[in-house]
C-alpha positions in Angstrom: 0.0 -0.3 0.0 1.3 3.5 -0.8 -0.4 6.3 1.6 0.2 10.0 1.9 -0.8 12.0 5.1 -1.4 15.4 6.1 1.8 16.2 8.5 -0.7 17.9 11.0 -2.7 14.5 11.4 -0.6 13.5 14.5 -0.4 9.9 15.6 -1.5 8.3 12.1 2.2 6.9 11.3 1.3 3.3 12.0 3.9 0.8 10.6 1.0 -1.5 8.5 2.3 -4.4 6.3 0.1 -6.9 4.0 1.4 -10.1 2.8 4.9 -9.3 3.9 5.8 -6.4 1.4 6.8 -2.8 2.9 4.4 0.1 2.8 5.3 3.2 1.7 4.5 6.4 3.3 4.8 10.2 2.5 3.6 13.7 4.5 3.1 16.5 2.8 2.3 20.2 4.6 -0.3 21.2 2.4 -3.0 20.1 -0.5 -0.3 21.5 -3.4 2.5 19.2 -2.2 -0.3 16.2 -1.5 -0.9 16.4 -4.9 2.5 16.6 -6.4 3.1 13.5 -4.3 0.5 11.7 -5.3 1.6 12.3 -9.0 4.7 11.2 -8.0 4.5 8.1 -6.1 1.1 7.3 -6.9 -0.7 6.9 -3.7 -3.5 4.5 -2.9 -4.7 6.2 0.0 -4.7 10.0 1.2 -5.3 11.1 4.8 -6.4 14.3 4.9 -7.4 17.2 6.9 -10.0 19.7 5.9 -8.2 22.9 7.7 -4.8 23.1 5.7 -2.5 26.1 4.7 -2.9 26.9 1.3 -5.4 24.4 -0.9 -7.6 23.3 2.0 -9.0 19.2 2.6 -11.2 19.5 0.5 -10.0 21.8 -2.9 -7.2 18.4 -2.5 -9.6 15.7 -2.8 -11.8 17.3 -5.3 -8.9 17.4 -7.6 -7.5 14.0 -6.6 -11.4 12.4 -7.6 -10.4 14.4 -10.7 -7.1 11.7 -11.7 -7.7 8.8 -14.1 -7.0 6.3 -10.8 -7.5 8.4 -7.8 -6.7 7.4 -4.0 -8.8 6.4 -1.5 -9.3 10.0 0.6 -10.0 9.6 4.4 -10.6 12.8 6.2 -8.6 12.6 9.8 -9.9 16.0 11.2 -10.6 16.7 15.1 -11.8 19.6 16.3 -12.3 20.7 19.9 -15.6 23.0 19.8 
């Protein structure tokens, strides 16, 4: 599995292995970086925060959905309110 998470989503750096293969994960600081990383590594799953600097998580998810091979997007947003 190849995945990307927004770097402000703490606690989601979990080692995941499937069928004995090493999985790869990347981190992006904003939506633009996430899009570039997906383009480069072909992520299957992207963990996003709704509030991110620059391009927010919603806009990032919409851009990812337009890819011919869109990754699954999981929002990992939490608010104290």
